N, C-alpha and C positions, 0 to 999 in steps of 0.2 A: 174912813174904812167901812167897807161893806157890811161886815158882821163882826163888829169890834167886841161883842160879849160873848163871842163863841170861843171855847177852849179847843186848840189843837193840840192832841196828845200823841206824842211820838214814842217809838220803841227804842230800847238801848240795851244791846246784848254785850257791850264792852263800854269802857270809858271814852273810847274813840267815837262811838256811835252817839254816845250821850252828848259829847261836845259838838258833834255835827248837827244834832237835833237843836240845841241852844242856839248855835250860829246861824241856822236857818229859821230861827224865831217860832220855835214850838213854844206853846204856853205851859205845857207839862210834859214830863216823861215819865215812863213806867219801866221797871226793870225787875229782875229777879234776884233774890238774895240766897243765903245758904240753906233755906228751909222751905219745903213744899212748893217750889216754883215748877211750872209746867213746861220748861225747856231743858235742853241738854245741859249738862253739867258746866261745859265751857262758857256758858252765857251767864253763869251766877256771879254776882258781886258778893264779896265778903263785907262783913259788917263794916269794917274800916274803909272799904271802897265805897259802901252807900253813905257813910258819914260824909265822905269827900264829895260824892255825887250829889248829896242834898245841898252842901254848900255852894258847890257851882250853880247848880239850879236856882238858888235863892239870891246869888250875886246877879244873875241874868234875869231876875223877876219872874222865875218859873217855879213849878211844884215838882216833887218827886213822889211817886207811887211805887209800891213794892208789891208785887204779884206773890201771894201764898196760896194759890187757888187750886193745888192739887187735891184730890179727896182726902179728908182728914179723918183717920182712924181714931178709935177710943184712947189708944196709948199716947197720941200726939197732942191731945188737947191742952195739957199742962205745958208742953213745950211751946205751943202756940201763945199762950199767956205770956211767958218768959220772953218769946220773940216780939211780941207786940210791945213790951216795955223797952227792950234793946232798940227797937226801931224808933220808938218815940224819943229815946235819949239820943239817937243819931240825927234827930231833926227831920226824919221821913214824915211827908204830909199825910199819907194815907195808905192803908193796906187794902189790897184786893183779894179777896176769899170767896170761897165757892158755895159755903153752906151756913145754915142757920146756927149750927153748933159752933162754928168757928166765930161767927159775929158775937154770940153770947159771951164765949170764953174771952175774946178780945176786950169787949166791953166792961167785963167784970174785972180784969186784971189791969186794964188801962183805960179808964172812960175818956180820956182826952184824945186817944187815937182815933182818927176819922177812918170810917171803913166803907168800902165800896164793894158792891156784889158782883163778881165775876159772871161774864156770859156764859161760863160753865154751869151755873145755877139754872140756865135757860128760862129767865123770867119773861113770860110771854103775856101777862095780864095785869090789870090795876090791882087786883086783890093780893096777888104775891107781892107786888111791889110795895103796897101798903104795909103788908106784914114785915118785910124786911125793914122798912123805914120805923115801924113800931118798935123794933128790937135794936135800933140805933144805927141803921145804915144810912149815910149821908148821900148815896149814890146807887145806882142801878145800870150794870152794864147790860143793855137789852140782848136778849136772844137774837142771833142773826137770821131768824125764821120769820120775823114780823114785816108786815108790809108798812108802807107810809100811813094808811089809814089806821091800821092797827096801833101803830105808834102814837097817832094823833088822839085815839081813843083812851089809850093808857095814860097819856099826859094829862088828859082832860079830867081824869078820876083819880088823880094822885095828888098829894100835898104839893104846892109850889116850891116848897123848901127841898123837896126831894129832886136831887139832880139826876139827869137822864143822859146817859152815854151810849153811843152806837158806834160800831165799826163802819170805816168809810174806805179803807183800802187795804189790799194785801191778800195773801192766800186764805183759801177757804177750804175747810175740812168738809169731808163728805158726810160725815157723821152729824147727828143733831147736837147742835151747840157744842160740838168737839167731844161728845160722849162716845168714844170710838173704842172698839175692842179688837179691831184687825191686828193691829201691831202686836198686842199682848198675845193673841191666839198664834200668831205666825212667828213671833221672835221672842216671846217672853218679856218684851219691854212695853209697859202699860203707858200708854198715851196720857192717861188720867193721873199718872204719878210722874210725869216729867220725861219719860223715855220713849217718846214715839218714834218710830223707825219710818215713818211716812210710807207704809205698805200701801197705801191707797193710791200712790203715784207708780207703783211696779206696773209692769206689763202683763195683763190677765187674758186668759181665754175662757168664757163662761158656757157650760152646758148644764141642762136640768133633766135628768133622765126620766122623771116621772110626769113631765109636761111634754110630750111629744107635739112637734108642730109649733111650740111657742119658743121664739128665740129673742134674745137680747139684741136689739139692733146694733150693729158694730160698724163703724166707718174707720178704715184703717189708713193712717197717714204714713209717711216713710219711716217714721221711727217706730212704728207699731202701735199696739192697742194699749191704751191707758184708761180703760173703761170706769175706773172708780176714781179717777183723778178730775178735779172740779176745776173750772175757770177762776181766776183771780177776780177779787172784788174791786171795782173802782165805781165810786158813788159820785163821783164829780159831775155826771150829767143829771143826777137828782139832788144835788147838795142844798139848792135853795128850799127844795120842798121838804128835805129832811130837817133843815133847821126851823122851817115855819110849823112842823108838827111838833116842835118842843124839845128837840134834843139841844143839849147845851154844851155837850164835849164830843168832838169827833176823832175817833181812834184809828191810828194806822196800826196794821199787823206788821210784825217783822223784828223780834229780837233775835232771830237767827241770821238776819240780814246784814250787809256790810255798812259801813259809815256812808259809803257813796250813795247807796240805796236809800238809807235814811235821809240823807240830805236832798237827794232828787225828789222824794215823795213829800217831805215836810215843805220844800221850796214851792212845789205845784200848788199844795192846797192853801199855803199861805199867800201866795200871790192872788188867788182866786178870792179868798176871804178878805183880803186888803183892796178889792175892788178890781182886780186884773180881769183880763178876758178869759173865757173859758177856752179858746183855742191855744193860748199861750200855755195855760196850765196843762191840757192835754198833751200838748207837743213835750212838756217835761215828763209826765207820766210815762209817755212812750219811749222816752230816752233810756229810761231803766229797764233792767231785765225782768221780764213778767211772762205769765202765761196769757192766753187771751182774756180781755176784760169783759166783766158782766156786772149789772147793777144788783146782782144778787136776788133776794126776795123782796126788794123794796118795790118793785114793778111787776114781779111775777114771772120774768122770763128765765128764771133759773130753771124752769122745766125744759127749756131749748138750749141750755148752755151747759149741760152736766159733762159731757165727754171732752175733756181738754187734750189737745195734743201733747205728746211726752215732752217737747222742747219747749225752750223759752224764745221770746221775741225781743228786740230792742233795737231802737233807732241810732243809738251810739255805742262805740266801743271805749271803754274805760282805760285812760291812760295812768292817772295815778293823783295822789292827794298832793296839794301845795303844803310845803312844810314851813316856809319862811318867805319873807320879802327882804331884799337888801338894795336900796336904790331902785333902779328900773327893772331889776332882775328878780325872778322867783325861783325857789328851789323846789323840785318835784321829785318824789320818789317813784321809780318806775315800777309799774304793775303789769302794763302792756307797752308794746313798742310804739315810739314816735319817730318819724322820719322828718328830718329838717326840710321845710319847704311846705309841710302840710298845713291845712286849715285845721286849727283846733279850737275847741269851746271850752271856755271857764264856766263851771257850775258854781256862780256865786249867789249870794242872797238877794231876792227881788227880781231876778232876771231868768228868762228862759233861754240861757245859754249865750255868752259873750264870746263873739267870734273873733280870731286874730291868727296870724301867720307865725308857725313855730320857725325860728331863725336864730343865728348866732347861738346856737346850742353849745354848751360847754359841760365837760365833766368836773368832778370835784376839784381836780388840780388846775382848771382853767384851759384845759385843751379842747381844741373844736371837736364837735361831733357831728357826723352826717347822721347818726340816728342813735337813740337811747333805746337799748333793748335787753340789757342784763337786770333781770328782776331785783328788786329791793335797793338797786345802787340808785345814787342821786345824780341830777344834772340841773343846769340852770339855763334859763332863756328869758329874754325880756318879755314884759306883758304889761297890758293895759294897767293903770294906776289903780283901778277898783279891784284888781284880782289880789288876794292876800291869803296869809296863812289860814288853813281850815277849808279853802276852797278845793275844787277837784276839777281835773282836765279830762277830756274826752273828745273823741272824733265822732263826727256824725256821718252816717252812712249817706252816699249820694242821693238815695231815694228818700231819705228821712227828713 
């Protein structure tokens, strides 16, 4: 294995996404629970769900981290203490929090609970990292604004026992380390309390009446102007440098994403970490829906890649998840249409798309189908022996 000691950390906004992350060989999964998570309510796991999730992770040799990284107000500190005890009882491996007060409250109430400092804390230097470590933090999730050289300097000046985590893939927020007020101002939904309306992705036109002659450069695409919407992060081109700088955990963003997206992203990075080629992993990342990619602040080109088009890009169309295998046939749930005779790819662990022909398609009663098109219905077809439950089918675009 190329990078055997590096943790690949995947998002889970549902139990289905968690299972996908584990099948595609994530080393750890992070999720949100019922308290102070920074994603919409539909991604929240109940305490009972988290207990089940922790068990599934541990059965697969993985760890579970729970994000409780919304801004914490005075009246919530006692609840944070109780929450830490509840999560520890559920066998959760660590909590991700955003401020020093939360760390102190958790460690006071439950010293055994491992604590990770969220990127929301925007840790950008070694003195801050050492302060968090001194108060009991096991890991710091770095601010996204650091360059590779700055990460290296931070690592060189912090205790080796302090783990360093960095984001490698997914949507980037226009605000500094996610500390955004646009959503709260325009909709009353605070991004810092888990209610982001993604207002930065809206279409805007800017003028500034007191600065005549100074204009914000705008390039309009067919979908309009989204001048506050950033590119997506893809650190695969700099992954070796990122690891050599001292980062030991690579985090994929996406608790609002589908299980198919989680599987594709995890598969791409896992293949590369296990010694696969850059081109194969990049092909996998281009298959899933994304905005144009950038390496973020790691190399500095974020200055040239702020304005992302309104739309998304993908080299493949999603067909549906594989639910089970019976002999030579697999059962698939329809998400998008598949026509008999088409070339289809299976997204299966360790491969950048396993190609075969859709043939002998049948509905649940065994009747032949020329096409599967009704959403959520099931159909079967023969598939290569390595395709199994938990995989996904897709159709690659001719130019992809």
